[in-house]
matplotlib code that plots the C-alpha trace (Angstrom):
import matplotlib.pyplot as plt

x = [131.2, 134.7, 135.9, 139.2, 136.8, 134.6, 137.9, 139.0, 135.8, 135.0, 138.8, 138.3, 135.6, 137.2, 140.1, 138.9, 137.9, 141.2, 143.0, 140.4, 141.9, 145.1, 147.8, 150.5, 152.6, 151.9, 152.3, 149.3, 147.5, 148.2, 146.6, 143.9, 142.8, 143.3, 140.7, 138.0, 138.1, 138.1, 134.9, 131.5, 129.4, 126.7, 123.9, 124.4, 123.6, 127.0, 129.2, 132.9, 133.1, 135.5, 132.7, 129.6, 128.6, 126.3, 126.9, 127.4, 130.1, 131.8, 131.4, 133.4, 136.0, 136.8, 136.4, 139.6, 141.7, 141.4, 142.1, 145.2, 146.4, 146.4, 148.5, 146.0, 146.9, 144.2, 143.5, 142.7, 140.3, 138.8, 137.8, 136.3, 134.4, 133.4, 132.5, 129.7, 128.8, 128.6, 131.0, 128.8, 131.1, 133.7, 134.2, 136.5, 135.2, 137.4, 136.5, 134.7, 131.7, 129.4, 130.6, 132.0, 129.0, 129.7, 133.5, 132.6, 129.0, 131.3, 133.0, 130.2, 128.3, 131.6, 132.1, 128.3, 128.3, 131.7, 129.6, 126.3, 128.9, 130.7, 127.2, 125.9, 129.1, 128.5, 125.3, 125.8, 128.6, 126.1, 123.4, 125.6, 126.7, 123.4, 122.1, 125.1, 124.3, 120.8, 121.3, 123.7, 121.1, 118.7, 120.8, 121.3, 117.4, 116.9, 119.5, 118.2, 114.9, 115.8, 118.0, 115.1, 112.9, 115.6, 115.6, 111.6, 112.4]
y = [232.3, 231.1, 231.6, 233.6, 236.3, 236.6, 236.9, 239.9, 242.0, 241.5, 243.1, 245.5, 246.6, 246.5, 248.4, 250.5, 253.7, 254.1, 253.9, 256.4, 259.1, 260.3, 262.7, 264.7, 264.1, 260.7, 261.9, 264.1, 260.9, 260.1, 263.5, 262.3, 259.3, 261.7, 263.9, 262.1, 259.4, 263.3, 264.8, 263.8, 263.4, 266.1, 263.9, 260.6, 260.2, 259.6, 258.4, 259.6, 260.9, 257.2, 255.7, 256.9, 256.4, 259.5, 262.0, 264.9, 262.9, 261.6, 265.7, 266.5, 263.9, 265.6, 269.0, 268.1, 266.2, 269.4, 271.6, 269.5, 269.8, 273.4, 272.8, 273.9, 272.9, 270.5, 273.9, 275.8, 272.5, 271.9, 276.1, 275.8, 273.1, 274.0, 277.5, 275.9, 272.5, 274.5, 272.3, 269.0, 268.1, 267.9, 264.7, 266.8, 270.1, 273.1, 274.5, 277.5, 279.9, 277.2, 273.9, 274.8, 273.2, 270.1, 270.0, 270.8, 268.3, 265.3, 267.3, 269.1, 265.7, 264.3, 266.6, 266.4, 262.9, 263.3, 265.6, 263.4, 260.7, 262.6, 263.8, 260.5, 259.1, 261.6, 261.1, 256.7, 257.7, 260.2, 257.9, 254.8, 257.0, 257.5, 253.6, 252.9, 255.3, 254.6, 250.8, 251.4, 253.4, 250.7, 247.6, 249.4, 250.0, 246.2, 245.6, 248.0, 246.2, 242.5, 243.9, 245.2, 242.2, 239.8, 242.1, 241.6, 238.4]
z = [32.9, 33.3, 36.6, 35.3, 34.1, 36.7, 39.0, 36.8, 36.8, 40.4, 40.8, 38.2, 40.1, 43.4, 42.2, 39.2, 40.5, 42.0, 39.2, 37.3, 38.9, 37.4, 38.7, 37.0, 40.1, 42.2, 45.7, 44.8, 45.0, 48.4, 49.5, 47.2, 49.8, 52.5, 51.5, 50.0, 53.4, 55.4, 53.9, 54.2, 51.3, 51.6, 50.1, 51.7, 56.0, 57.1, 53.7, 52.7, 49.8, 48.9, 50.0, 47.8, 44.6, 44.6, 41.3, 43.6, 45.6, 42.1, 41.1, 44.4, 43.6, 40.6, 42.1, 44.7, 42.0, 39.7, 42.9, 44.1, 40.3, 40.5, 43.9, 46.6, 49.9, 51.7, 53.9, 50.9, 49.5, 52.8, 53.3, 49.7, 50.4, 53.7, 52.3, 49.3, 51.8, 55.5, 58.0, 57.8, 55.0, 57.5, 59.6, 62.0, 61.7, 63.3, 66.8, 66.1, 67.3, 65.2, 66.8, 70.1, 71.6, 69.3, 70.7, 74.3, 75.1, 75.6, 78.3, 79.8, 79.9, 81.8, 84.6, 85.3, 85.1, 87.7, 89.7, 90.0, 91.2, 94.1, 95.2, 95.1, 96.8, 99.6, 100.4, 100.5, 102.9, 105.5, 105.0, 106.0, 108.7, 110.4, 110.1, 112.0, 114.8, 114.4, 114.5, 117.6, 119.5, 118.7, 120.0, 123.4, 123.6, 123.1, 125.2, 128.3, 127.1, 127.5, 130.9, 132.5, 131.4, 133.0, 136.4, 136.6, 136.3]

ax = plt.figure().add_subplot(projection="3d")
ax.plot(x, y, z, "-o")
ax.set_aspect("equal")
plt.show()
């Protein structure tokens, strides 16, 4: 197989899927690309619709194209897909009563970590202060013992 033919096949494989989608208005292509990268494939593990080759992803890409041609907004498209596939389809779900734990847990973990760090710091300061006092007491007792030992001679 000639190198030129192999290169042509390879580049058509890379860019072929993007060129298959036809829009009445080319400005819709940008919105389309944004949506298919922000939406997750319902079947695949952690792949967006743009990266997935699953049949459901192909269907969803076609559905998104159809909804864009019907002049639906990005928000309306996301709401429609969320009603069918739940918040799982969104990579960045909205903050609501079902996702507050998802959005709040990093903040809660950070606060707990800071609380633990502050407590450990205080405990170390108190412990270090008591050690200093104990060392001073021991040194004075050793000095007294040594002094009394010298007096006995």
